[in-house]
Structure formats: C-alpha cells, structure tokens
C-alpha positions in Angstrom: 273.3 169.1 301.5 269.8 168.1 301.6 267.1 170.6 301.2 264.1 168.6 302.8 264.4 167.6 306.4 264.1 164.0 307.3 260.6 163.2 309.0 259.9 160.0 310.8 257.5 157.7 309.0 253.8 158.4 309.3 252.1 155.8 311.7 249.6 153.6 310.2 246.7 154.8 312.1 247.4 158.4 311.3 247.4 157.6 307.7 244.1 155.9 308.0 242.6 158.8 309.8 243.9 161.2 307.1 242.3 159.1 304.3 239.0 158.9 306.1 239.0 162.5 306.7 239.7 163.2 303.1 237.1 160.6 302.0 234.4 162.3 304.3 235.2 165.7 302.9 234.6 164.4 299.3 231.5 162.8 300.3 230.3 166.0 301.9 231.1 168.0 298.9 229.4 165.6 296.6 226.3 165.5 298.7 226.0 169.3 298.8 226.3 169.6 295.0 223.5 166.8 294.6 221.3 168.8 297.2 221.8 172.0 295.5 221.1 170.7 292.0 217.9 168.9 293.2 216.9 172.3 294.7 217.5 173.9 291.5 215.8 171.3 289.5 212.7 171.1 291.8 211.9 174.9 292.1 212.8 175.7 288.4 210.1 173.5 287.2 206.9 175.5 286.4 204.0 175.2 288.8 201.0 174.8 286.8 197.5 174.8 288.1 195.6 171.5 287.3 192.2 173.0 286.7 189.4 170.3 287.2 187.7 169.7 283.7 184.1 169.4 285.2 184.2 173.2 286.4 183.1 176.1 284.4 184.0 179.6 285.8 181.2 182.3 285.3 181.7 184.8 282.5 184.6 187.0 283.0 186.2 185.2 285.8 189.8 184.1 285.6 191.4 181.6 288.0 194.2 182.7 290.2 194.5 179.9 292.8 192.7 176.5 293.2 192.3 174.6 296.5 190.6 171.2 297.1 188.8 169.6 300.2 186.7 166.6 300.6 183.8 167.1 298.3 184.4 170.6 297.3 186.7 172.7 295.1 187.6 176.3 295.8 188.7 178.9 293.0 190.1 182.1 293.9 189.5 184.6 291.0 191.6 187.7 289.8 188.5 189.9 290.6 188.4 189.2 294.4 186.0 186.4 294.6 186.2 182.9 296.0 184.0 180.3 294.2 183.2 177.1 295.8 182.2 174.2 293.7 181.0 170.8 294.8 182.4 167.6 293.4 180.1 167.7 290.4 181.4 170.9 289.3 178.1 173.0 290.4 178.7 176.4 291.9 177.5 176.3 295.5 178.9 179.5 297.0 180.5 182.7 296.1 182.2 184.9 298.5 183.4 188.4 297.6 186.5 189.6 299.2 186.8 193.2 300.1 190.2 194.6 300.1 191.2 197.7 301.8 
C-alpha cells in the first residue's frame, strides 16, 4: 500500500511560473534588506556642522545651527540670536529672537 497519492506531472508553464514567483520573492527580500541597511547606515552617521573658517563668533556665542545663502551665512546661537555674516566673514546683522 502506498502512503502518498499519485499526482499528475506538473505542467511546464506552471513550473516556470512557480520558479519566477519564488525568484521574485527572493529579489524583494534582498532588496528590502539592502534598503533597510542603507537607511541605518545613512542615518546613523553623525551629522556635523561644517563651520566656515572665516567666521568668528562674538564672545560667549556658541553655534547651534548654520545655514547658507547666496553671499551670506546665518548662524543660530544657543542664546537665541541669529547672526548674519557676509561671504568674507564680517558680521552684517544680528537678530535677537524673543521666545515666550
């Protein structure tokens, strides 16, 4: 007596479809692993401020954020000020931010 039933042979096009679906699944899994690892590597890297060397902050000011526009550089300090420098590094404007 046989324990396994006799199945008809699998058609060729069904075998091809099954292999293609399996291959697609493997490619999608590998792609998700690659994307996840790239996100982890990219966002784990420390974000450092590249402070321009020609700028000298006033006494007691510590940079919190830096932004740059055409011909000017803006520095936000930890004491709630925004300092605007020109391209040569000269202080052109200082704005005090009043927080409630």
